[in-house]
N, C-alpha and C positions, 0 to 999 in steps of 0.2 A: 524546393522542398515540398514533399507531398503533405496532404492534409493529415495523414497518419503520423508523419514526423512532427508536425506542429502539435498535434494532440499529445504525443509522447513528451515533447518539451514542456508543455503546460502541466502535465501530470508530474513530471520531475519537479517543477517549481512548486506546485501545490503540496507535494509530499514533503518538501523541506520547510514549508511554512504553514503547518497545520494549526499551530497555536500553543502547543505544549512542547517544551524543549526535548523531552525524551522521545516523544513521537516524531518530532521533526528530524532528530538524528537518525532514528531507526528507519523511518519511511523514506527519508531523503537518500540514505545510503542504499536501501533496497531498490528504490526507483532507478538510481544511477546505475546500479549493477544489473537489474533484471528487466527494466521496462522495454528494452529493444527485443526481448524474447517473446513478449506478449502479443498475441494476435488481437483482432478487434474485440472478440468475445472476452478475452482476458483483460483487455483495457476497460471494457464495460464493467466487469466484475471489480476490478481494482478501483475504478472511479466511484462505484457504489460504496465501497469501503471508506473512501475518503469523505463521503457524506455523513458518516457516523460521527457523533460528537467525540472529540479527542480522548477524553478520559475513559469513555466506554470502550472505544477501539483499542486503546492501550491495554485495558484489562483483558480483552479477548485475546490479544496477541501474547500477553504474558501468562495467560492461563489463570488469572485471578477471577475470571468470570467466564461462563460458557456463552458462546455466541449463539444467537438464534439459528435454527437449522438452515434457513435460507442464506445465511452468510458463511456457513461452514463449507467453503469452496477450496479447490486446489490453490487458488491465489492466497487465501488466508493461511493455508498450510505452508505455502512457500515463505510467507512473511514470518510465521512462527519459527520456521527452521533457519531463517537467515541469521547469520552471525556478523556482527559489525567488525570483529577482529578474528582472524583465523589463528 
């Protein structure tokens, strides 16, 4: 397994255990579905989002609060557009 695969596995785990149930469910499913598509830059961006405190990140994702410009990335847009159930 490559270092990139290890990193993806760790990000999938982190996504499912962020600390808030709603964020765990959303980001866990998002990561399982899309993490393999992300290149290193995408993984860096996603990892930076995981550093944001849970309640704040959830507000950004759900549109309850605007994200700072530096976090308005294609990855955040992907998460916002992700549907848990089709």
